[in-house]
C-alpha positions in Angstrom: 141.2 79.4 67.8 144.1 80.6 65.7 142.1 80.3 62.4 139.3 82.6 63.3 141.5 85.0 65.2 143.4 85.6 62.0 140.1 86.0 60.1 138.7 88.5 62.5 141.7 90.7 62.8 143.3 90.6 59.3 140.1 90.1 57.2 137.1 91.4 59.0 138.5 94.7 59.9 141.5 94.8 57.6 140.4 98.1 55.9 141.0 101.2 57.9 138.1 102.8 59.7 137.0 106.3 58.5 138.2 109.2 60.6 136.5 112.4 61.7 138.0 115.5 60.1 137.9 118.7 62.1 138.2 122.0 60.3 139.0 125.1 62.5 137.7 128.0 60.4 138.9 131.6 61.2 138.6 135.2 60.1 141.2 135.5 57.4 142.1 139.1 58.0 145.6 139.3 59.4 147.5 142.1 61.2 145.5 141.6 64.4 142.2 139.8 63.9 143.3 136.3 62.7 146.3 136.3 65.1 144.1 137.0 68.1 141.8 134.0 67.2 144.3 131.3 66.2 144.7 129.7 69.6 141.0 129.8 70.6 140.0 128.4 67.2 142.5 125.5 67.3 141.6 124.8 70.9 138.0 124.4 69.9 139.1 121.8 67.3 141.2 120.0 69.9 138.4 119.9 72.4 136.0 118.3 69.8 138.6 115.7 68.9 139.0 114.9 72.5 135.3 114.5 73.0 135.0 112.1 70.1 138.0 110.0 70.9 136.9 109.6 74.5 133.2 108.8 73.8 133.1 107.0 70.4 134.5 103.6 69.3 134.8 101.7 66.1 133.1 98.3 65.6 136.4 96.6 66.7 136.3 98.5 70.1 139.1 100.9 69.3 138.6 104.7 69.9 137.5 106.8 67.0 140.4 108.7 65.4 140.2 112.4 64.5 142.2 114.5 62.0 142.6 118.2 62.5 143.5 120.5 59.6 147.2 121.6 59.7 146.2 125.2 60.0 143.1 127.3 60.7 141.1 127.8 57.5 140.7 131.4 56.5 140.1 131.0 52.8 140.0 128.8 49.7 143.7 127.9 49.7 143.7 126.6 53.2 140.3 124.9 52.6 141.8 123.1 49.6 144.9 122.0 51.7 142.6 120.6 54.4 140.6 118.7 51.8 143.8 117.1 50.4 144.9 116.1 53.9 141.4 114.6 54.7 141.4 112.6 51.5 144.9 111.2 52.3 143.9 110.4 55.9 140.6 108.6 55.0 138.3 111.2 56.6 134.7 110.2 56.2 133.0 112.8 58.4 133.6 116.6 58.5 132.9 119.1 61.2 133.9 122.8 61.0 134.3 124.7 64.3 134.7 128.4 64.8 134.3 131.1 67.5 134.2 134.0 65.0 133.1 135.4 61.6 134.7 133.6 58.6 134.3 133.9 54.9 131.4 131.5 54.3 131.7 129.9 50.9 135.5 130.3 50.9 135.9 128.1 53.9 133.3 125.4 53.5 133.9 121.7 52.8 132.6 121.0 49.3 132.8 117.1 49.3 129.2 116.1 48.5 129.4 112.6 49.9 130.8 113.4 53.4 128.4 114.3 56.2 129.2 117.7 57.4 128.4 120.0 60.4 129.3 123.4 61.7 129.7 124.4 65.3 129.4 128.2 65.7 130.5 129.3 69.2 127.8 131.2 71.0 129.8 134.2 72.4 129.1 137.9 72.2 132.7 139.1 71.6 133.0 137.5 68.1 130.1 136.6 65.8 130.5 132.8 65.5 126.7 132.6 65.2 126.8 135.0 62.2 129.2 132.8 60.4 127.1 129.7 61.2 124.0 131.3 59.7 125.9 132.5 56.6 127.7 129.2 55.9 124.6 127.1 56.4 122.9 129.4 53.9 125.7 128.8 51.5 125.5 125.0 52.0 121.8 125.1 51.3 122.3 127.2 48.2 124.8 124.8 46.8 122.7 121.7 47.6 125.0 120.4 50.3 122.9 119.9 53.5 124.9 120.5 56.7 124.0 120.3 60.3 124.2 123.5 62.4 125.3 123.3 66.0 124.8 126.4 68.2 124.7 126.3 72.0 121.7 127.5 73.9 123.7 129.6 76.4 126.2 132.4 75.8 129.8 131.5 76.7 132.7 133.7 77.6 135.5 134.0 75.2 138.0 132.0 77.3 135.5 129.2 78.1 136.7 126.2 76.2 134.2 123.8 77.7 131.6 122.1 75.5 128.1 122.8 76.8 125.9 119.7 77.3 123.5 120.6 74.4 126.4 121.1 72.0 128.0 117.9 73.2 124.8 115.9 72.5 124.6 117.3 69.0 128.2 116.8 68.3 128.1 113.1 69.4 124.8 112.5 67.6 126.1 113.9 64.4 129.4 112.0 64.7 127.8 108.7 65.5 125.5 108.9 62.4 128.2 110.3 60.2 130.6 107.4 61.0 127.9 104.9 60.0 127.5 106.6 56.6 131.3 106.6 56.1 131.8 103.0 57.3 129.1 101.6 55.0 130.5 103.1 51.9 132.2 100.6 49.7 131.1 97.6 51.7 128.8 94.7 50.6 125.4 93.2 51.3 125.9 89.5 50.6 122.8 87.7 49.5 123.1 84.0 50.3 120.3 82.5 48.2 117.5 84.5 46.7 113.9 85.4 47.6 112.3 83.6 50.6 108.7 82.7 50.3 107.8 85.8 48.3 109.0 88.2 51.0 109.5 91.5 49.2 112.4 92.6 51.5 114.4 89.6 50.2 114.2 90.9 46.7 117.6 92.5 47.1 117.4 95.9 45.5 120.9 96.8 44.4 119.9 100.4 43.5 118.9 101.0 47.1 122.1 99.8 48.5 124.2 101.6 45.9 122.5 104.9 45.7 121.5 105.4 49.4 124.1 103.5 51.3 127.1 103.5 48.9 127.3 99.7 49.1 127.5 97.0 46.6 125.4 93.8 46.5 126.9 90.4 45.9 125.2 87.0 45.5 126.0 83.4 46.1 123.6 80.5 45.5 122.9 78.3 48.6 124.5 75.3 46.7 127.8 77.0 47.7 127.1 75.7 51.2 126.7 72.2 49.8 129.9 72.5 47.8 132.0 73.7 50.7 130.6 71.0 53.1 131.1 68.2 50.6 134.6 69.4 49.6 135.8 70.3 53.1 136.2 74.0 52.3 136.2 75.1 56.0 138.7 75.0 58.8 138.5 71.4 60.1 140.3 72.2 63.3 137.8 74.9 64.1 135.0 72.6 63.2 136.1 70.1 65.8 136.5 72.8 68.4 133.1 74.3 67.6 131.3 70.9 67.7 132.7 70.1 71.1 131.8 73.6 72.4 128.2 73.2 71.0 127.7 69.9 72.8 128.8 71.5 76.0 127.0 74.9 75.8 124.0 74.6 73.5 121.2 72.9 75.5 118.9 70.8 73.3 115.3 71.4 74.2 112.3 69.1 73.8 111.1 68.0 70.4 107.5 69.2 69.7 107.1 67.2 66.5 104.6 64.4 66.3 106.0 61.0 66.8 105.1 60.1 63.2 107.5 62.6 61.7 110.1 63.0 64.5 113.7 62.4 63.4 116.0 59.9 65.0 118.8 60.7 67.5 121.3 59.8 64.8 119.7 62.4 62.4 119.6 65.0 65.1 123.4 64.5 65.7 124.0 64.9 62.0 122.0 68.1 62.0 124.2 69.5 64.7 127.3 68.7 62.6 125.7 70.4 59.5 124.6 73.6 61.2 128.0 74.1 62.7 129.6 73.8 59.3 126.9 76.2 57.9 127.9 78.8 60.5 131.6 78.6 59.6 130.8 78.8 55.9 128.4 81.8 56.2 131.0 83.7 58.2 133.8 82.8 55.7 131.6 83.9 52.8 131.1 87.3 54.5 134.6 88.2 55.6 136.9 85.5 54.2 139.3 83.4 56.2 143.1 83.2 55.6 143.0 79.7 56.9 141.3 78.6 53.7 144.2 79.9 51.7 146.5 77.6 53.8 144.2 74.8 52.9 144.5 75.5 49.2 141.4 77.6 48.6 142.7 81.0 47.8 139.6 82.4 46.1 137.3 81.3 48.9 139.7 82.8 51.5 139.0 86.3 50.2 135.3 86.4 51.2 132.9 89.1 49.9 133.8 92.2 52.1 130.3 91.9 53.6 129.3 93.9 56.7 125.7 92.5 56.4 124.2 89.4 54.8 121.1 87.5 54.5 120.3 83.7 54.3 117.3 82.7 52.2 116.7 79.4 53.9 113.0 78.8 53.3 112.1 77.0 51.3 114.7 76.1 48.7 117.2 75.1 51.4 115.0 74.1 54.4 112.8 71.6 52.5 115.9 69.4 52.2 118.7 70.6 54.6 118.7 71.7 58.3 117.5 75.3 58.7 119.7 78.4 59.1 118.5 79.3 62.6 121.7 78.2 64.3 124.0 80.0 61.9 122.0 83.2 62.1 121.6 83.2 65.9 125.3 82.5 66.6 126.7 84.9 64.0 124.3 87.7 65.2 125.5 87.1 68.8 128.5 88.7 70.4 130.2 85.3 71.2 130.7 81.8 70.0 133.2 78.9 70.4 136.0 81.4 69.7 135.0 83.6 72.6 133.6 87.1 72.8 133.7 89.2 69.6 131.8 91.7 67.6 128.5 90.4 66.2 128.0 89.7 62.5 124.8 91.0 60.9 122.8 88.3 59.2 119.2 88.8 58.1 116.8 85.9 58.4 115.0 84.9 55.1 117.4 87.2 53.3 115.3 90.2 54.2 117.8 92.7 53.0 115.7 95.7 54.1 115.6 94.4 57.7 119.3 93.6 57.4 119.9 97.3 56.5 118.3 98.6 59.7 120.0 95.9 61.7 123.2 97.3 60.3 122.2 100.9 61.2 121.5 99.9 64.8 124.6 97.8 65.2 126.9 100.5 63.8 125.3 103.2 65.9 125.5 101.2 69.2 128.2 98.6 68.5 125.7 96.0 69.9 124.0 92.9 68.5 120.5 93.3 67.0 117.3 91.3 67.4 115.6 90.1 64.1 112.0 89.3 64.7 108.5 89.1 63.2 106.2 91.8 64.3 103.7 89.0 64.8 100.8 89.8 67.1 99.2 92.7 68.9 97.8 91.6 72.2 95.3 94.1 73.7 94.9 94.3 77.5 91.3 92.9 77.0 92.5 90.0 74.8 95.3 89.1 77.3 92.8 89.2 80.2 90.3 87.1 78.3 92.8 84.4 77.5 94.8 84.3 80.7 92.8 86.2 83.4 95.8 88.6 83.8 95.5 92.4 83.4 98.5 94.0 81.8 100.2 96.7 83.8 103.3 99.0 83.8 104.8 99.6 80.4 102.5 96.9 79.1 99.2 98.5 80.3 98.1 99.6 76.8 99.0 96.3 75.1 102.0 94.5 73.8 103.5 93.3 70.6 104.7 89.7 70.3 108.1 89.8 68.6 108.8 86.3 67.6 110.3 84.7 64.5 110.5 81.4 62.6 114.2 82.2 62.4 116.5 83.1 65.2 117.5 86.2 67.1 120.8 87.1 68.7 121.4 85.4 72.0 122.3 88.8 73.4 118.6 89.4 73.2 118.0 87.2 76.2 118.8 90.2 78.4 121.2 88.2 80.5 123.9 90.9 80.2 123.6 93.6 82.8 124.4 97.3 83.2 124.0 98.8 86.7 122.1 95.6 87.7 119.6 95.9 84.9 119.2 93.8 81.8 121.1 95.1 78.8 122.7 94.3 75.5 126.3 95.6 75.5 129.2 96.2 73.1 131.3 93.0 73.0 134.2 94.6 74.8 132.0 95.2 77.9 130.6 91.6 78.0 132.0 89.3 80.6 132.5 85.5 80.1 129.9 85.0 82.8 127.4 87.1 80.9 128.0 85.3 77.7 127.5 82.0 79.5 124.2 83.2 81.0 122.9 84.1 77.5 123.8 80.5 76.4 122.2 79.0 79.5 119.0 81.0 79.0 118.7 79.6 75.4 117.5 76.1 74.5 117.8 74.7 71.0 114.6 73.0 70.0 114.5 70.5 67.1 112.9 72.4 64.3 109.2 72.2 63.5 109.3 69.7 60.6 106.0 70.9 59.2 107.8 74.2 58.5 111.4 73.0 58.1 111.3 69.5 56.4 115.1 69.3 56.5 115.3 69.6 60.2 117.7 71.6 62.2 117.4 73.6 65.4 115.6 76.8 66.5 116.8 79.0 69.3 114.2 79.4 72.1 114.4 82.0 74.8 112.4 84.8 76.5 113.8 88.3 76.6 114.0 89.8 80.1 111.8 92.8 80.6 112.8 96.3 81.5 115.2 97.0 78.6 114.7 100.3 76.7 114.5 99.2 73.0 114.0 100.7 69.6 112.3 98.8 66.8 112.9 100.0 63.2 112.3 99.0 59.6 113.0 100.2 56.1 110.4 99.8 53.5 110.6 100.5 49.7 107.7 102.4 48.2 107.5 102.7 44.4 107.7 106.4 43.5 109.2 107.4 46.8 112.1 105.0 47.5 113.1 103.9 51.0 111.2 105.1 54.1 112.2 104.4 57.7 109.9 103.8 60.6 110.9 103.8 64.3 109.2 102.8 67.5 110.9 103.3 70.9 109.6 101.3 73.8 110.5 98.7 76.4 110.8 94.9 76.7 108.3 93.7 79.4 108.0 90.7 81.7 104.8 88.7 81.9 103.9 86.2 84.6 105.1 82.8 83.6 101.7 81.3 83.1 100.7 84.3 80.9 103.8 84.0 78.7 103.3 80.2 78.4 99.6 80.6 77.4 100.3 83.3 74.8 103.5 81.7 73.5 101.9 78.3 72.9 99.3 79.9 70.6 102.1 80.2 68.1 105.3 78.0 67.8 107.0 77.8 71.2 110.3 76.7 69.7 111.1 80.3 68.7 112.6 83.2 70.7 110.1 85.7 72.2 110.4 89.4 73.0 107.3 91.1 74.6 107.6 94.7 73.4 105.5 97.7 74.6 106.0 100.8 72.3 105.9 104.2 74.0 102.7 106.0 73.0 102.4 109.8 72.2 98.7 110.0 71.7 98.9 111.1 68.1 99.5 109.6 64.7 100.7 106.0 64.6 101.3 106.1 68.3 97.8 106.8 69.5 97.7 103.2 70.6 99.7 100.0 70.4 97.2 98.7 67.9 98.0 101.7 65.7 101.7 100.9 65.8 101.0 97.4 64.7 98.5 98.6 62.1 101.0 101.1 60.6 104.1 98.8 60.6 105.2 98.5 57.0 106.3 94.8 56.9 106.3 91.5 58.7 109.8 92.1 60.1 111.5 94.5 62.4 115.0 95.1 63.9 115.2 95.7 67.6 118.1 97.5 69.2 119.0 98.0 72.8 118.4 101.5 74.0 116.4 104.4 72.7 118.3 105.3 69.5 115.5 106.8 67.5 117.1 110.2 67.5 120.3 108.9 66.1 118.4 106.9 63.5 116.6 110.1 62.4 119.9 111.9 62.1 121.3 109.0 60.1 118.3 108.8 57.8 118.5 112.5 57.0 122.2 112.1 56.0 121.2 109.3 53.6 118.1 111.2 52.4 115.7 108.5 53.7 112.4 110.1 55.0 111.0 108.9 58.3 107.3 108.0 58.0 106.6 107.2 61.7 108.4 107.7 65.0 107.8 108.5 68.6 111.0 110.4 69.3 110.5 113.6 71.4 110.6 116.6 69.1 113.4 118.3 71.0 115.7 115.3 70.4 115.4 115.4 66.6 118.5 116.7 64.8 118.6 117.1 61.0 120.5 119.4 58.6 119.5 123.0 59.0 118.2 123.1 55.4 115.3 120.8 56.4 113.6 123.8 58.1 113.6 125.6 54.7 111.1 123.0 53.5 108.6 124.0 56.3 108.7 124.2 60.1 105.1 123.5 61.0 105.0 119.8 59.9 108.6 118.3 60.2 107.4 114.9 58.8 106.2 116.5 55.6 109.3 118.7 55.4 111.5 115.6 55.8 109.8 114.0 52.8 110.2 117.1 50.7 113.9 117.7 51.7 114.8 114.0 51.0 113.1 114.2 47.6 114.7 117.5 46.7 118.3 116.5 47.6 118.0 112.9 46.4 119.9 109.8 47.4 123.3 110.5 48.8 125.2 108.6 46.1 122.9 109.0 43.1 
């Protein structure tokens, strides 16, 4: 569809993506020392740039771009020239590389808002590790936390390969740093206000501004009514969308009592309304040049939003069809216009869940599942109710992730990688996989006791066997934001077991059976403890075990992590964090975040 193609390319990703700046630092002493190191130092920078461009992509699927300083940096003049170039080239992440001793505070990057790291080459001929220690000390002293990267094994001087442990740290740092850089200056769009007293939908502008560098913007849900009644949407796209929906969105059985069940005529009108709502929500987020052609120049601009939330309940849903369709389709990697990057829309305007959905999406370039963390089912409870004993990943119990709003259709698990269920970046998804996700989803007429205005809810069952990470941000008065993380797996249950458990709640909603990985300590002594320590009623679920990247990202933003089950050897934070204590990393994390404060405060 021409209208959306223009909106996606020219509006959604019209601002340039942040680049990674690479700073080759060198011993400034000339007449022999510097000259002998120039090529090796520059080659380190080029090898890191190659690593990033081959392994990292922007949300639109294009390779990440790197900018290398014009010269090696041996002192303050060259450091300043590099800073000028980086500002001109939209560099949002900085990494310094060196095989040798350099002059610490003379060569460092002083921009306080840019995530920074230093790779000191582990070689015996030149003291790259000495510079690394000295410069990280300087960063800590100046209150500029930086990540230190130092290989476990000694390399020979001419060895320009990047060891696997260094590679993992470089990529982990870069992935998180790019998220920080990309969020800066973007918008959380609140469509409506507070839903049913859910604290996360009290959009906290200070959190978004001070921790994420984002602005918040607000529209009342009456804007949807205005645009529907005045025709402020692309009518050609609407006709295409409605035809596609009739063909691809299977309508499921109506569970409502006969006494309140809506007519076929009303159901058809609801389909028309929810399709328009989807178009409008997208246009509100990113704009649509097609609206300008229709005479609506202001509306065509959108709100520069990379994440949004739709209040829905109850101000909207007591009278109009619910927002489940718009949220499910926008959060998916495909719609009537084909396969494309998912939008991030939080159910019930839960902005804090929207924030971690954004984190997960930007780290992985995949869609995210929004769900209630609704029920802990112990093995004994499952056996009592169904006669089945849980086994495999589920043997210690499971969490029923289900929501009275939708979840991305990618969450069906109908995409595959190496023959196993997966959720993939949009550029890896085939037409066949997108169709399988649609075919695995039925659209059930909304439960009218909950949603008096009608509408449709997406109903599917997530395939088991996917590695997944559940996360959540909570705001705590006196502390600020805290992040919690639970890695685990989606699990399959026998059909009769799923049906029995599912029907104890509302079977019109999508279900993911999730088994967190236990560590035997803290909040991960048991699955019950995970549920008992979860800080809110919602969670964001990402494909893959991305807990380590979330921890790295949180440290950049100065958000402490209050629970996680990530192996200790995978945790990567700025070197200064160890100066706040090494015996209890969780406590040190809190102290470091409190000391350095929010990134943009």
